[in-house]
MDTraj code that builds the backbone (N, CA, C; nanometers):
import mdtraj as md
import numpy as np

residues = "MET GLN PHE SER GLY SER PRO PHE LEU CYS PHE ILE LEU THR ILE ALA ILE VAL PRO THR LEU THR THR ALA SER ILE CYS ARG TRP GLU GLY THR ALA PRO PHE CYS SER PRO VAL CYS SER ASP GLY TRP TYR ARG ALA ASP SER SER ARG CYS GLY ASP GLY ALA CYS CYS TRP THR GLY VAL LYS TYR LYS CYS CYS THR ILE ASP".split()
xyz = np.array([
    [-1.4691, -2.1310, 0.7084],
    [-1.3454, -2.1884, 0.8039],
    [-1.4582, -2.2137, 0.9586],
    [-1.4349, -2.3275, 1.0373],
    [-1.5054, -2.3431, 1.1890],
    [-1.4000, -2.3583, 1.2724],
    [-1.3801, -2.2834, 1.3849],
    [-1.3076, -2.3407, 1.5081],
    [-1.3974, -2.3540, 1.6297],
    [-1.3498, -2.3874, 1.7155],
    [-1.4088, -2.4806, 1.7995],
    [-1.3050, -2.3832, 1.9453],
    [-1.3535, -2.3696, 2.0632],
    [-1.3878, -2.2892, 2.1237],
    [-1.4257, -2.2299, 2.2163],
    [-1.3808, -2.1045, 2.3030],
    [-1.4544, -1.9876, 2.3443],
    [-1.4919, -1.9446, 2.2698],
    [-1.5936, -1.8570, 2.2789],
    [-1.6608, -1.7269, 2.1758],
    [-1.5511, -1.5926, 2.1676],
    [-1.5014, -1.5557, 2.2754],
    [-1.4314, -1.4933, 2.3167],
    [-1.2831, -1.5065, 2.2324],
    [-1.2712, -1.6211, 2.2187],
    [-1.1502, -1.6812, 2.1150],
    [-1.1945, -1.6347, 1.9358],
    [-1.3119, -1.6672, 1.9552],
    [-1.4053, -1.6737, 1.8248],
    [-1.3991, -1.4877, 1.8041],
    [-1.4125, -1.3757, 1.8539],
    [-1.4208, -1.2563, 1.8820],
    [-1.2958, -1.2131, 1.8368],
    [-1.1800, -1.2339, 1.9166],
    [-1.0703, -1.2089, 1.8564],
    [-0.9873, -1.2538, 1.7529],
    [-1.0755, -1.3558, 1.6923],
    [-0.9904, -1.3945, 1.5315],
    [-1.0513, -1.3503, 1.4428],
    [-1.1603, -1.2894, 1.4653],
    [-1.3080, -1.2325, 1.3414],
    [-1.2051, -1.0421, 1.3281],
    [-1.1763, -1.0223, 1.5077],
    [-1.1357, -0.8583, 1.4405],
    [-1.0112, -0.8565, 1.4042],
    [-0.9137, -0.9686, 1.3834],
    [-0.7725, -0.9629, 1.3726],
    [-0.8201, -0.9976, 1.2277],
    [-0.8913, -1.0621, 1.1722],
    [-0.8983, -1.1401, 1.0015],
    [-0.9694, -1.0376, 0.9471],
    [-1.0796, -1.0030, 1.0120],
    [-1.1834, -0.9083, 0.8800],
    [-1.1265, -0.7980, 0.8406],
    [-1.0349, -0.6918, 0.9466],
    [-1.0220, -0.5664, 0.8944],
    [-0.9184, -0.6341, 0.7321],
    [-0.8418, -0.7143, 0.7602],
    [-0.7325, -0.7355, 0.6566],
    [-0.7749, -0.7420, 0.5422],
    [-0.9025, -0.8244, 0.5266],
    [-0.9605, -0.8646, 0.4442],
    [-1.0217, -0.7655, 0.3933],
    [-1.0720, -0.6436, 0.4394],
    [-1.1616, -0.5688, 0.3777],
    [-1.0519, -0.4268, 0.3427],
    [-0.9731, -0.3763, 0.3897],
    [-0.9148, -0.2615, 0.4081],
    [-0.7859, -0.2798, 0.3109],
    [-0.8074, -0.2484, 0.1908],
    [-0.7162, -0.2501, 0.0759],
    [-0.7304, -0.1482, 0.0114],
    [-0.5855, -0.0599, -0.0187],
    [-0.5108, 0.0478, -0.0211],
    [-0.5122, 0.0175, -0.2103],
    [-0.4613, 0.1572, -0.2604],
    [-0.5201, 0.1598, -0.3823],
    [-0.3786, 0.1992, -0.4396],
    [-0.2635, 0.1423, -0.4768],
    [-0.1432, 0.2075, -0.5067],
    [-0.0963, 0.2231, -0.6400],
    [0.0275, 0.3752, -0.6903],
    [0.0588, 0.3481, -0.8028],
    [0.2130, 0.4100, -0.7907],
    [0.2759, 0.4113, -0.9019],
    [0.4187, 0.4678, -0.8998],
    [0.4028, 0.6201, -0.9667],
    [0.4815, 0.7263, -0.8768],
    [0.4534, 0.8519, -0.9770],
    [0.5887, 0.8427, -0.9549],
    [0.6588, 0.9290, -1.0980],
    [0.7611, 0.9972, -1.1498],
    [0.7569, 0.9128, -1.2566],
    [0.8163, 1.0094, -1.3328],
    [0.8686, 0.9642, -1.4952],
    [1.0369, 0.9575, -1.5130],
    [1.0559, 0.8445, -1.5593],
    [1.1528, 0.8188, -1.5640],
    [1.2381, 0.9015, -1.7383],
    [1.3666, 0.9144, -1.7618],
    [1.4182, 0.8972, -1.6955],
    [1.5133, 1.0577, -1.5776],
    [1.4101, 1.1328, -1.5791],
    [1.3799, 1.2555, -1.4651],
    [1.2829, 1.2725, -1.3746],
    [1.3091, 1.1763, -1.2743],
    [1.1999, 1.1879, -1.1990],
    [1.2200, 1.2659, -1.0769],
    [1.0594, 1.3338, -1.0440],
    [1.0299, 1.4195, -0.9371],
    [0.9073, 1.4276, -0.9396],
    [0.8633, 1.3130, -0.8353],
    [0.7286, 1.2619, -0.8227],
    [0.7155, 1.3558, -0.6800],
    [0.5366, 1.3399, -0.7214],
    [0.4459, 1.3985, -0.5971],
    [0.2938, 1.2946, -0.5601],
    [0.2745, 1.3086, -0.4346],
    [0.1789, 1.2331, -0.4234],
    [0.0775, 1.3350, -0.4183],
    [-0.0124, 1.2694, -0.4753],
    [-0.1387, 1.3409, -0.4637],
    [-0.2204, 1.3738, -0.3416],
    [-0.2721, 1.4522, -0.3183],
    [-0.4022, 1.4925, -0.1801],
    [-0.4392, 1.3636, -0.1790],
    [-0.4552, 1.3130, -0.0356],
    [-0.4965, 1.1737, -0.0229],
    [-0.4407, 1.0590, -0.0981],
    [-0.3319, 1.0809, -0.0930],
    [-0.2390, 0.9288, -0.1035],
    [-0.1496, 0.9682, -0.0221],
    [-0.0177, 0.8724, 0.0061],
    [0.0725, 0.8864, 0.1305],
    [0.1831, 0.7861, 0.0412],
    [0.2861, 0.8160, 0.0786],
    [0.4161, 0.7432, 0.0105],
    [0.4483, 0.6151, 0.1157],
    [0.4303, 0.5355, 0.0214],
    [0.4178, 0.4280, 0.1088],
    [0.5635, 0.3439, 0.0714],
    [0.6623, 0.4110, -0.0266],
    [0.7301, 0.3130, -0.0669],
    [0.8274, 0.4165, -0.1538],
    [0.9387, 0.4058, -0.2101],
    [1.0344, 0.4992, -0.3256],
    [1.1489, 0.4152, -0.3449],
    [1.1775, 0.4026, -0.5110],
    [1.2543, 0.3370, -0.5965],
    [1.3372, 0.4042, -0.7008],
    [1.4192, 0.3564, -0.7042],
    [1.5187, 0.4458, -0.8683],
    [1.4266, 0.3848, -1.0050],
    [1.3608, 0.2678, -0.9377],
    [1.3454, 0.1984, -1.0824],
    [1.1714, 0.1490, -1.0931],
    [1.1395, 0.1682, -0.9594],
    [0.9437, 0.1318, -0.9463],
    [0.9184, 0.0660, -1.0134],
    [0.8318, 0.1008, -1.0984],
    [0.7542, 0.0323, -1.2041],
    [0.8090, -0.0443, -1.3344],
    [0.9219, -0.0433, -1.3241],
    [0.9801, -0.0327, -1.4953],
    [1.1114, 0.0419, -1.4835],
    [1.0790, 0.1898, -1.6008],
    [1.2194, 0.2024, -1.6656],
    [1.2428, 0.2895, -1.5283],
    [1.3980, 0.3085, -1.5065],
    [1.4674, 0.3471, -1.3893],
    [1.4990, 0.5628, -1.4026],
    [1.5372, 0.5940, -1.3166],
    [1.5495, 0.7126, -1.3012],
    [1.7073, 0.7206, -1.2805],
    [1.7329, 0.8388, -1.3872],
    [1.9106, 0.8634, -1.4068],
    [1.8796, 0.9643, -1.2910],
    [1.8075, 1.0637, -1.2564],
    [1.7647, 1.1423, -1.1292],
    [1.6539, 1.1096, -1.0551],
    [1.6864, 1.1654, -0.9359],
    [1.5434, 1.1170, -0.8539],
    [1.5357, 0.9544, -0.8414],
    [1.4083, 0.9784, -0.7940],
    [1.3890, 0.8143, -0.7630],
    [1.1846, 0.8623, -0.7949],
    [1.1342, 0.7319, -0.7994],
    [0.9866, 0.7266, -0.7641],
    [0.8947, 0.7118, -0.6482],
    [0.8278, 0.6947, -0.6409],
    [0.7723, 0.7368, -0.5208],
    [0.6240, 0.5958, -0.5335],
    [0.5691, 0.5346, -0.4306],
    [0.4594, 0.4521, -0.4678],
    [0.3986, 0.5165, -0.3807],
    [0.2654, 0.5752, -0.4417],
    [0.1305, 0.6686, -0.3739],
    [0.0450, 0.5644, -0.3084],
    [-0.0186, 0.5314, -0.2020],
    [-0.1423, 0.4857, -0.1911],
    [-0.2228, 0.5415, -0.1475],
    [-0.3984, 0.5207, -0.1645],
    [-0.4707, 0.6088, -0.1238],
    [-0.4720, 0.5362, 0.0595],
    [-0.5114, 0.6628, 0.1311],
    [-0.5051, 0.6491, 0.2571],
    [-0.7061, 0.6346, 0.3053],
    [-0.6345, 0.4681, 0.3275],
    [-0.8421, 0.4516, 0.3743],
    [-0.9001, 0.5075, 0.5284],
])
top = md.Topology()
chain = top.add_chain()
for i, resn in enumerate(residues, 1):
    res = top.add_residue(resn, chain, resSeq=i)
    for name in ("N", "CA", "C"):
        top.add_atom(name, md.element.get_by_symbol(name[0]), res)
traj = md.Trajectory(xyz[None], top)
């Protein structure tokens, strides 16, 4: 990728783009259907919740999408 313009603009674009390329969280769904009672482990946070999550739906409760903390 080539940019023309001031060095300041190139610097701003670099700090805006590079973190999104290098900070990828690992995520997984917690909670086992049909009776879901999920817990995110230490070092993980709840990013989302859903009745069906990764496939089989919960009759009771929800599933949590747990992701690592970067």
